[in-house]
C-alpha positions, -999 to +999 in steps of 0.1 A: +411-100+437+407-138+427+439-145+450+419-130+477+386-150+475+368-131+443+343-153+426+340-138+392+307-141+375+329-144+342+362-149+330+379-116+324+390-124+290+349-126+282+348-086+285+383-079+282+375-061+247+379-025+237+367-003+210+330+011+203+324-014+175+340-042+194+316-038+222+288-032+203+292-063+186+288-082+220+256-060+232+235-092+241+262-104+263+268-075+283+230-064+284+227-104+300+256-096+325+241-063+335+207-080+343+223-104+362+247-083+380+214-057+388+199-091+403+224-098+426+226-061+438+190-063+447+188-098+464+207-088+495+222-063+518+257-047+507+277-021+527+292-010+495+294-010+457+329-006+444+330-002+408+370-006+393+372+015+362+354-002+329+333+029+329+307+016+300+295-011+321+299+002+359+286+035+352+248+016+347+254-005+375+266+020+398+233+045+391+214+011+397+233+007+429+224+041+439+186+036+435+191+007+459+207+032+483+238+012+486+268+037+487+293+036+458+331+040+462+343+042+426+381+031+422+400+041+392+385+071+373+369+067+341+388+093+319+359+119+317+389+146+313+393+131+277+365+121+264+332+126+280+330+159+300+291+158+290+286+128+311+302+143+343+267+153+360+254+117+351+287+105+367+282+128+396+248+117+400+257+079+403+288+079+433+297+090+469+332+089+464+360+090+440+391+075+445+418+086+415+451+078+405+467+108+389+468+139+404+455+164+379+421+144+381+416+155+417+412+195+404+390+181+375+363+163+394+362+186+423+353+216+396+323+190+391+312+189+428+327+153+430+346+140+461+377+130+444+407+120+464+443+109+448+452+075+463+486+071+440+489+046+411+487+009+419+514+003+391+535+018+423+528-011+444+548-035+428+586-039+428+586-037+392+586+002+392+599+013+427+635+003+422+654+028+395+653+016+358+684+000+340+706+027+328+708+025+287+742+012+289+732-018+310+700-029+288+700-059+264+702-050+224+665-057+223+636-043+202+608-049+227+573-050+207+540-045+229+511-049+206+483-056+235+466-077+255+436-082+237+428-104+202+416-077+181+444-054+195+474-082+188+453-084+152+454-050+141+490-041+155+514-068+154+518-073+117+527-030+117+550-035+148+565-060+130+573-047+098+589-013+119+609-038+136+621-056+101+634-020+092+651-016+125+666-051+122+678-045+089+700-012+103+708-028+134+713-064+130+730-068+163+694-065+177+671-089+190+631-085+187+608-098+213+570-098+214+552-094+245+525-120+244+492-124+263+492-156+284+454-159+277+453-155+238+459-185+218+491-188+202+480-187+166+470-151+171+507-149+169+512-174+137+521-143+113+555-143+133+564-172+117+568-153+085+595-131+096+627-130+078+644-121+108+647-137+143+618-131+165+608-146+196+579-143+222+576-137+260+549-137+285+570-119+308+562-084+295+576-067+328+611-081+325+610-070+284+599-036+297+629-034+324+655-049+303+652-037+264+667-009+247+636+005+224+601-003+225+572+001+203+541+004+223+501+005+221+481+033+236+468+024+271+483+016+305+514+000+287+525+032+276+530+043+316+545+013+326+570+015+298+578+052+307+580+038+345+608+009+334+627+035+317+621+023+285+625+047+253+597+038+230+573+049+206+535+046+207+513+034+177+480+021+177+454+008+151+415-001+158+386-004+138+375+025+112+343+031+134+362+028+170+386+054+157+358+079+142+337+076+171+369+079+194+383+111+174+349+132+180+352+125+212+385+130+226+398+160+236+431+159+246+464+166+223+478+133+233+463+100+240+492+080+256+489+080+291+524+089+298+521+119+276+488+129+294+508+123+329+537+147+318+514+170+301+530+173+268+544+150+242+573+132+255+570+103+233+559+100+197+519+087+190+514+070+157+476+065+155+455+046+131+464+060+094+498+075+105+505+044+120+529+035+093+560+013+099+583+035+079+576+066+099+576+043+135+607+027+124+625+068+120+609+074+155+624+040+172+657+046+151+663+082+167+661+067+201+686+039+190+710+065+177+706+098+194+718+097+229+703+136+237+668+123+225+667+094+250+684+113+277+655+138+275+630+112+271+645+093+301+644+124+323+607+131+314+603+095+329+618+104+357+596+130+365+566+111+357+577+085+384+575+116+409+544+128+396+528+096+405+543+091+441+555+062+458+539+024+467+507+024+488+482+029+465+456-001+471+462+004+508+454+036+507+423+032+481+407+007+510+415+027+541+394+056+519+367+034+518+367+022+550+368+058+563+341+066+542+319+037+552+323+045+590 
């Protein structure tokens, strides 16, 4: 959006936090930002307000826009089907049209009388995921680690991922270990890698790493869907703060949390969360993908099915067209 002329009120890194406790610690900042956004909405004429994801903040702002009689066209639905069905009524009152990126979301939201329309997933718009993924035999002998793009994610996940990788390298010395590093984070967050007793490197090109590695250890979130679309056999693992984990566990009602599993409708990839995210367990699951061809083949077949479910390219253009049609 910035490439198209958007002038952001704050840098993305300032709002790129995840977890209940992590957000609560910055309550003052988010309250001031919300007030600033509300003043802007109230100060002029707007044809539409288009919230993109970010539900905790945008639901409050969408309700405010509705009070001002500004049409609200929400793109990328909050995952109320996973953790917030009790909030659907409030959400319905705050929006006019909802553009969703997963086919199963249409039925969920329409059952709650919300005008939901599937437009495809924006990950399918780029060339990275529209081409057929490399077959396992054409991939580099690389163990790829994706600990996250936020500082608190890297701080909690990197050590666990590296310990799991250490076990794998001990048994498969011909493999390299590469960590996907977020370009907007200070490199000191990866300083612990210097203490490794094996060779490890960093790359900012996470997409290339997804497309060419043999096996991955991936944190939860969109990264699991990217890995599936790239045809990378992987294990999902994630650690967060004790408070965030406790609250999330009480709220989430789905049997899986990896997006790849949610879209597939079953446990395609192994998930290791919080206290289960132990290096030895993660390594055993990844080892299976390195040595058991039938397990890898079955996973890749499910990944192909996920690609078909999400449809082809054009999600962003279709979302824009639906918004224009609605406003006309």
